Backbone as JSON Lines, residues from 0, in Angstrom:
{"i":0,"aa":"M","n":[107.31,115.34,84.64],"ca":[108.77,115.33,84.58],"c":[109.29,114.61,85.83]}
{"i":1,"aa":"I","n":[110.18,113.69,85.6],"ca":[110.77,112.92,86.69],"c":[112.14,113.52,87.03]}
{"i":2,"aa":"I","n":[112.37,113.74,88.3],"ca":[113.66,114.25,88.76],"c":[114.44,113.09,89.37]}
{"i":3,"aa":"M","n":[115.68,112.94,88.95],"ca":[116.54,111.86,89.45],"c":[117.63,112.47,90.32]}
{"i":4,"aa":"L","n":[118.13,111.7,91.24],"ca":[119.26,112.11,92.06],"c":[120.49,111.38,91.54]}
{"i":5,"aa":"V","n":[121.46,112.13,91.04],"ca":[122.69,111.55,90.51],"c":[123.82,111.89,91.48]}
{"i":6,"aa":"C","n":[124.57,110.87,91.9],"ca":[125.66,111.07,92.86],"c":[126.98,110.63,92.24]}
{"i":7,"aa":"T","n":[128.03,111.36,92.56],"ca":[129.35,111.06,92.03],"c":[130.4,111.32,93.12]}
{"i":8,"aa":"P","n":[131.48,110.52,93.14],"ca":[132.48,110.69,94.2],"c":[133.39,111.91,93.99]}
{"i":9,"aa":"F","n":[133.33,112.53,92.82],"ca":[134.15,113.71,92.56],"c":[133.45,114.62,91.56]}
{"i":10,"aa":"I","n":[133.86,115.89,91.54],"ca":[133.44,116.82,90.51],"c":[134.7,117.46,89.93]}
{"i":11,"aa":"T","n":[134.63,117.89,88.7],"ca":[135.76,118.55,88.06],"c":[135.49,120.04,88.04]}
{"i":12,"aa":"L","n":[136.41,120.81,88.59],"ca":[136.26,122.26,88.64],"c":[136.61,122.88,87.29]}
{"i":13,"aa":"R","n":[136.28,124.14,87.1],"ca":[136.55,124.82,85.84],"c":[138.02,124.89,85.49]}
{"i":14,"aa":"N","n":[138.87,124.86,86.51],"ca":[140.31,124.91,86.25],"c":[140.89,123.53,85.95]}
{"i":15,"aa":"G","n":[140.02,122.5,85.91],"ca":[140.45,121.15,85.56],"c":[140.81,120.27,86.75]}
{"i":16,"aa":"K","n":[140.85,120.85,87.94],"ca":[141.19,120.08,89.13],"c":[139.99,119.3,89.62]}
{"i":17,"aa":"R","n":[140.21,118.06,90.04],"ca":[139.14,117.24,90.6],"c":[139.01,117.51,92.1]}
{"i":18,"aa":"L","n":[137.78,117.69,92.53],"ca":[137.47,117.88,93.94],"c":[136.74,116.63,94.41]}
{"i":19,"aa":"Y","n":[137.35,115.9,95.32],"ca":[136.78,114.64,95.8],"c":[135.89,114.91,97.01]}
{"i":20,"aa":"A","n":[134.79,114.18,97.07],"ca":[133.81,114.36,98.15],"c":[134.44,114.1,99.51]}
{"i":21,"aa":"H","n":[135.31,113.1,99.61],"ca":[135.91,112.78,100.91],"c":[136.77,113.93,101.43]}
{"i":22,"aa":"E","n":[137.25,114.81,100.54],"ca":[138.01,115.98,100.98],"c":[137.12,116.99,101.7]}
{"i":23,"aa":"K","n":[135.83,116.91,101.45],"ca":[134.86,117.8,102.08],"c":[134.04,117.1,103.15]}
{"i":24,"aa":"G","n":[134.44,115.86,103.5],"ca":[133.74,115.12,104.54],"c":[132.44,114.48,104.06]}
{"i":25,"aa":"L","n":[132.31,114.29,102.76],"ca":[131.11,113.68,102.19],"c":[131.45,112.35,101.54]}
{"i":26,"aa":"E","n":[130.44,111.54,101.31],"ca":[130.65,110.3,100.58],"c":[130.53,110.54,99.08]}
{"i":27,"aa":"A","n":[129.67,111.48,98.68],"ca":[129.46,111.78,97.27],"c":[128.81,113.16,97.14]}
{"i":28,"aa":"F","n":[128.98,113.77,95.95],"ca":[128.25,114.98,95.6],"c":[127.0,114.52,94.86]}
{"i":29,"aa":"C","n":[125.83,115.06,95.24],"ca":[124.58,114.64,94.62],"c":[123.89,115.83,93.96]}
{"i":30,"aa":"F","n":[123.28,115.57,92.79],"ca":[122.62,116.6,92.01],"c":[121.25,116.12,91.58]}
{"i":31,"aa":"D","n":[120.28,117.03,91.56],"ca":[118.97,116.73,90.99],"c":[119.06,116.94,89.49]}
{"i":32,"aa":"V","n":[118.62,115.94,88.71],"ca":[118.7,116.0,87.26],"c":[117.38,115.49,86.69]}
{"i":33,"aa":"S","n":[116.87,116.19,85.67],"ca":[115.65,115.71,85.03],"c":[115.98,114.48,84.19]}
{"i":34,"aa":"E","n":[114.97,113.66,83.97],"ca":[115.17,112.43,83.19],"c":[115.66,112.76,81.77]}
{"i":35,"aa":"E","n":[115.16,113.85,81.19],"ca":[115.57,114.24,79.84],"c":[117.05,114.62,79.8]}
{"i":36,"aa":"K","n":[117.5,115.39,80.78],"ca":[118.91,115.79,80.83],"c":[119.81,114.58,81.03]}
{"i":37,"aa":"H","n":[119.39,113.64,81.87],"ca":[120.18,112.44,82.12],"c":[120.29,111.61,80.83]}
{"i":38,"aa":"K","n":[119.2,111.49,80.1],"ca":[119.2,110.75,78.84],"c":[120.14,111.41,77.83]}
{"i":39,"aa":"E","n":[120.09,112.75,77.72],"ca":[121.0,113.48,76.83],"c":[122.45,113.23,77.2]}
{"i":40,"aa":"Y","n":[122.75,113.26,78.49],"ca":[124.11,113.03,78.97],"c":[124.59,111.62,78.6]}
{"i":41,"aa":"M","n":[123.74,110.64,78.83],"ca":[124.12,109.26,78.53],"c":[124.35,109.05,77.03]}
{"i":42,"aa":"E","n":[123.55,109.71,76.19],"ca":[123.75,109.62,74.75],"c":[125.09,110.24,74.35]}
{"i":43,"aa":"R","n":[125.41,111.41,74.91],"ca":[126.71,112.06,74.61],"c":[127.86,111.19,75.09]}
{"i":44,"aa":"K","n":[127.72,110.63,76.27],"ca":[128.76,109.78,76.84],"c":[129.0,108.57,75.95]}
{"i":45,"aa":"G","n":[127.93,107.96,75.45],"ca":[128.05,106.8,74.57],"c":[128.73,107.16,73.26]}
{"i":46,"aa":"K","n":[128.42,108.33,72.71],"ca":[129.06,108.78,71.47],"c":[130.54,109.02,71.69]}
{"i":47,"aa":"N","n":[130.9,109.61,72.83],"ca":[132.3,109.87,73.13],"c":[133.08,108.56,73.24]}
{"i":48,"aa":"K","n":[132.5,107.56,73.89],"ca":[133.17,106.26,74.01],"c":[133.36,105.64,72.63]}
{"i":49,"aa":"Q","n":[132.34,105.77,71.79],"ca":[132.42,105.21,70.45],"c":[133.51,105.92,69.65]}
{"i":50,"aa":"D","n":[133.61,107.26,69.76],"ca":[134.65,108.02,69.07],"c":[136.03,107.59,69.54]}
{"i":51,"aa":"I","n":[136.2,107.38,70.83],"ca":[137.5,106.95,71.38],"c":[137.87,105.59,70.84]}
{"i":52,"aa":"N","n":[136.9,104.67,70.83],"ca":[137.17,103.33,70.32],"c":[137.51,103.35,68.83]}
{"i":53,"aa":"D","n":[136.87,104.23,68.07],"ca":[137.15,104.35,66.64],"c":[138.58,104.83,66.39]}
{"i":54,"aa":"T","n":[139.05,105.78,67.21],"ca":[140.4,106.3,67.03],"c":[141.45,105.27,67.44]}
{"i":55,"aa":"K","n":[141.13,104.39,68.39],"ca":[142.08,103.37,68.81],"c":[142.29,102.32,67.73]}
{"i":56,"aa":"T","n":[141.24,102.02,66.97],"ca":[141.35,100.98,65.94],"c":[142.01,101.5,64.68]}
{"i":57,"aa":"N","n":[142.05,102.81,64.48],"ca":[142.67,103.38,63.26],"c":[144.14,103.57,63.43]}
């Protein structure tokens, strides 16, 4: 199993508010993610983009 480091400049809290890394003195929030989980996420993300594009054309 390969573990990847995924970094993002913000995270979204449960209440919907975005917490930016620079507010905490960081450049980014980083998470360890397995290759399988990352692949699942990218597939979901691609489907969501496709759904959005389908609704725009209708």
